[in-house]
N, C-alpha and C positions, 0 to 999 in steps of 0.2 A: 776631289769633291769640292763643290762650290760652297762657300760659307753661307749659312742662312742669313737672310736679311733681317735687320733690326725691325721688329714689329712696329715700333713707334715711327721709325723713318719711313716704313712702307705706308703707314696711315697718312703721314704728312704728304707723301708724294701723290696720294690718290684723292686728296681733298681738293674739290674744285675751288678755284679762286673766286672771290666775290667780285662781280663786275663793278668797275669804278666809274664815277662821274655820270651815273644814271640819275636824271632828274625826273621825279614823278610829279606831274602837274597837280595842283590842288583841285579838289572836287567839292569843296565846301565853302566857296567864296560867297560873301554877302553881296547883295545888290548894291550898286553905287550910283544911284540916280539922283539928280537934283530935284528940288521941290517942284510940284506942278505949277503951271503958269497962273492958274486961277481956280476958283470954285467951279466955274463952268467946265473946266478940263477934268477936274476930279469927279464931278457928278456925271459927266459923260462916260468916263471909264467905268464907274460903278454901274451905270445903266446898262452898258454893253455886257458887262460880266454877269450881272444879276439875271438879265433876260435870257442869255445864252445858257447859263447853268440851269435855269428852270426848264427851258426848252429841251435840253439834253439831260434831264434829270435821271433818265434810265441808262445813260451811257457812262462808261468809265474808261474810255479809250482816247481821251484827249486831255490837253492841258491848256487852259486859258488864263491869262493874267494881264496886268497892266502896270506900266511904269517900272518894269523889272529889267535888270541888266542881262544882256545876252553876251556871254563870254565865248567868242567864236575862234579865238586864236590864243594859243599859249604865249606867244611872243608879245601879244598886245596887252597882256596883263601889266607888264612893267611900263609900257608906253601909254597905258590908259586909253588905248584905241579900241574901245568896245562900245556897244550900242544898247540902248534900252528903249524899245518902241513903247508908245503910249498904250497900245493894246495889241496882243498877238495870240494866235491859236496854233497849237501844234497837234496834229492828228496822229493816231497810231502810237500813243504813249500812255503811261500810267497817270491817272489823275490823283495827284497828292501834292501837298504844300511843298514849296521849294524856296530856298534863300535867293536863288538866281537860276538862270538857265545856262548850263555849262555844256557846250557841244561835246567835249570828249567824255562827259559823264552821261550823255543822253544818246548814245549810239550815233552821234553825228547828225542828229535831226535838227533841221532848221524850221522856223515857223512856216505853216501852210498859208497863213493869212496875217497881214499886219495892217493896223490902222494908226496913222499918225494924226494927232490933233494939232492943227496949225495955230500959230500965234504970230504976231508981227515980228517977233524976234527970232522965230525958228522956221518960218515957212520957206525961206530961201534954201536952207539946208535940207528940209524935208522934201522939197521938190527937186533937188539936184543931187547932193552928196548921198543922202540916205536912199533915194530912189535908185541911184546907180549901184549902191552897195547891195540893196535887196534884190536887184535884178541880176547882177553879175556874180556876187559872192554867195549870198544867202539862197539865191534861186527860188525865192518865195513865190508861189504860184499867183497870189493875188495881193495887191497893195492898194489901199485906199487912204485918202486924206480928207479931213473935215475940219472946217474952221468954226468953232462954237459961237463966234461972234458975228462973222459975216455970212455964215452958213454955206460957204464954198465947199463943194463936195465933188470928188472925182475918184474914179477907180481904174485900176489897170490889171490886166491878166497877162501872164507870161506866155508868149506864143513865139515859137522859133527863137528862143533865147532872148527875146526883147519884150518889154512891156508895151502892150497895146491897150488903148482906152476901151473900157467896157461900154457896150451900147446902153444908152439910157432908155428906160421904158416911158410910156405915156405919163406915168405918175411921177417921173423924175427919179425913179429908183434904179439901182444897179444890182444885177443878179450875181450872187456869190456861188460858184460851183463848189467851193470848199465847204461852205456851211450849208448849202442847199437852202438858202434863204435870200430874200431881197434885203438890201440895205437902202434906206431912204430917210429923208428929213421930214419929221412931223413935229409941229409945235416947237420948232427951234432945236430939236434933238435928233441925233442919228439913231434910228430905230431899225429893228428887224421886222420883216413881213414874210408870211408863209407863201408857199407856191400859189395858194388860192387867195392871196393878197389880204390876209388877215393880220392885224397887228399882233406881235408877240408881246403880251402885256407884262407889266411889272406885278409883283405881289400886291401892291397897293391898288393898282388898277383892277386886278382880278377881284379883290375884296370889295371894291366899290361896285363893280358889276354884279357880284353876288348879292350885295345888299340891295341894289336897285331891283334885281329880280325878285328877291323876297318881298320887297315893298310892293312891287307890282302884283305879285300873287296875293298879298294881303288885301290890296284894294279890290282885286277881282272877286275874291271871296266875300268881301264886305258888300260889293255891288250885287252879287248874286243873292246874298241873304236879304238885301233890301228889296230886291225884285220879288222874292218869295213872300216877304211880309206884305208887300203892296198887293200881290195877287190874292193872298189870303184875306186881306181887308176887303177887296172887291167882291170876293165870293161871299163874305159875310154880309155885305150890303145887299147882295142878291138873295139872301136867305139860305145860302148853301153852307151847311156846317162841315167842318173837317171830318 
């Protein structure tokens, strides 16, 4: 007869060993971007964000932000080789606040659209190194750059794995297939325009238009009342009573 095995020894032999040297990449990294170049850059980012959020106020399937780090490689965390576009939009994701955009925590989604705001100190990198990265690694469908001071504006669409310049309209605008909006310069700012070429207004602009409409309605009512009073006065002069 075979001797019964020691229960404790049996338990030890059936316990799976813990895997060793498994490194779980962090998913709660803070953004690590330098300060913006100027107030013009900050105001432009805020303008793009504010108008898009209003235009898409019924949607919750996108994420748009500005000057936020994109961590696209676990290896690059230690080498600090990561990027933070001035403005980017990711489609097909949840719309909620984030500390940064971390690829391995976001189902590997890269931005669908990126806008870089040029400056004298960054434009060379934006037009070369970043453009190459967004084309070859990010595979971002659309890439635009805009200089808030010189108003230089250009856009590219990924076609056959290479960025091709987007055709310019008569107005000097560029069509974004990702946003289904035009982007164009008006009054020194990069703005959105609808398919029927209407400006996507800011809350302040909408408030101003509403106030102007109310004022115009008040004037029209006042004018109509004045005409009625003039007509009644003429009728009275003719001896016609009300």
